[in-house]
N, C-alpha and C positions, 0 to 999 in steps of 0.2 A: 409468507415470510417466516423464517425460523425464529424461535424465541430462545433466549439465553437460559441455560440451566441455572438453578438456584445456586447462590454463592456457597451455601453449606455443602451442596453436592460437589461443587468444584474443588473445595478444600479437602473433603473427606474421602473422595473416591480414589482408588488406586490407579496407577498409571496403566493406560491402554490406548491403542490408536483411536478408539471411539469413546474415551472417557468423557465425563462432563467438561473437564478442562479442555480437552482436544476440540470438543464441539464449540465451546465458547471462543477459543482462539481462532478457529476457522471462520466463525461468524464475524468476529471483530476485525481480523486481519486478512481475510480471504484464505482459502485453503492452500496450503503449501506443505510439501513433505517435511521441510525443515522444522515446521512448527511441532510436528509429532516426534521427529527424530532427535531434535536438539532442545528446543525451548520447553516443551512439556516436561521432559525429565528434569531439567534444571529447576523449573518451578516446583515440581513435586518434591524435590530435595529441600527446597526452601520451606515448603509446607511442613515436611517431616521434622525439620529442625526447630520449627516455631512451637511455642507453647499454646495450649488451648486458650489461655487467658490473654494472649497477645498474638492474634493471628496476623499474618503478613499483609493482609488487605481486608478492608471492610466494605468495599464497593467495587463495582465493575470498573470505574474510572481508576481506582487504585490498582486493580489488576492490570490494566493497560500500562500504567506507569511502571509497575514492577516488571512487566514483560519488556518494556522498552529499555529499562535499566540493564536487564540481562542481555538483550540484543546488542547494546552498546559495547559490551565486553567481547563480543564475538570477533573473529578475524574478518578481514575484508571480504574474502570469497563467500563466507556464510551470510554476511549482511547483504551482499549483492544478491544472493539466492533468495533471501527473505523478501526483498522488495520486488523481485521478479514474480512473486506470487500474485501481485496485483495486475489486473488487465491493463493493456495499453489504452491511453486516452483515445476515444473514438471507436473502440471495438464494440461490436453489437452482438456477437455470438458468444455462447458459452459464458455469459455473465451471470453472476449471482443476482438475486432480486435486488439486493442492496446496491451492488455496483451499477446495475441498470438504472436504478432510481437516481443514484448520485451523478451518473454521467448524462442523465437526461434521455436515455434510450427509450424510456417509457412515457416520455412527455407528450403533450398534445401537439407540440410544434417541434417535430424532429428536425435535426440539423440538415441543412441543404446538402445534396450529394457532393457539391464542390468542396464544402467544408470537411466532409468525411475523407475525401480524397486528399485534401491538403494535410489533414492530420496523419494520414498514413505516411505521407512523404516526410512530415516533420518527425514522426516517431523514428523512421529509418535514419534520418539525418542525425537525430540526437544519439541514437545507438551507435552510429558510425563515429561520432565525435567523442562519446564517452563509452568506450568498449566495456561490456560487462554490466552496464547500467540500463535501467528502463526509466523513462520519464514518468515521475509520480508527482501529482500535485493535489492539494486539497481543493476540490472543485467548488464546494460551498455554494451551490446554487447557480454558478456561472454557466453561461452557454458554452457549447463546444467552439463556437467562433471566437469567444473571448479567450478560451484556453489556447487556441491556435495562435492568437496574437502573443500570448504569454510565452509560448514555446519559441516563436520567432525571436522574441527578445532575448531569451536564453541563448539561442544560437547566434545572435548578433546579426540577424537578417532583417531586411525591410519587410513590412507587411505586404502580403500578396495572396491572391487566391489561385495563382498558377499551381497546377497540381504537382509539377516535378521540377520546380525551380527554387533556388539555385540547384544545380546538378549535385548529386551525391559525390561525384568525382572531385568537387571543390572542397569537400569537408575535410579538415585536418584533424586527425584523432588526437585527443589529449592523452598524455601518458598515464597509464593506470598508476594509482597511488600518488599522483602529483597533487599539489595543494588544491588545484581547481577540481580535479576528479573526486578527491575525498570530500570536498565541500558539497558537491552534488550528491554524493552518497549520503552524507549526514543530513542534508535537507530532505532527501527522499524518505529516509527512515523517520524523521520528525513528522513529515506530512502523512505517512502511514498512521502514525499515532493520532494526528488530528482527525483523520478519516475515521479511525476506530472510535474515538470519543463522540464524533458527530453521529455515529450509528446508534449510540445509546439513545439519542433523542428519537431516531426513526423507530427504534424498538420499544419506545415508551418507557425507557429506564431513566430514572432521575438519580 
């Protein structure tokens, strides 16, 4: 499992796609091109303008808060791209070690095949209902079966283990930028922040 670069290196190193800041952001938020192309330059500009006697952050948790404050200023497409850097719930391939641990993919009791299939359907349904969004939630040790029930609640569906019911044809898309759509985007960004802070514990950072 990767370790976070020292805070002093994060603040002092110049911008680059593989700078200590870029590495830290990828570990905490999952790798996404927009972290390097947009967030990293914004944070470096904040670092540049701050004085050595009053740095913009003094802990990794404060770095996460600073990052989220900048992300909140982005336009809607950029925020949507940011949350899409996280894997879908239930995915088991191409996961970072931290994501695999968080989703239980490395647990001693892996999710039953019918739960994985159900999650695939729920992800597709969610993305049909909220075009441009991906379902993000702070798992916080819960099972994939529990997350499936949570997703059903968000979709307004009864609990079921039917792999493809209700049909995706019955899903009515929510208009982009509607209050409901924006509320889901805001919740997803906030949950990415919760995930990032929980990773500090996994990494042994206090």
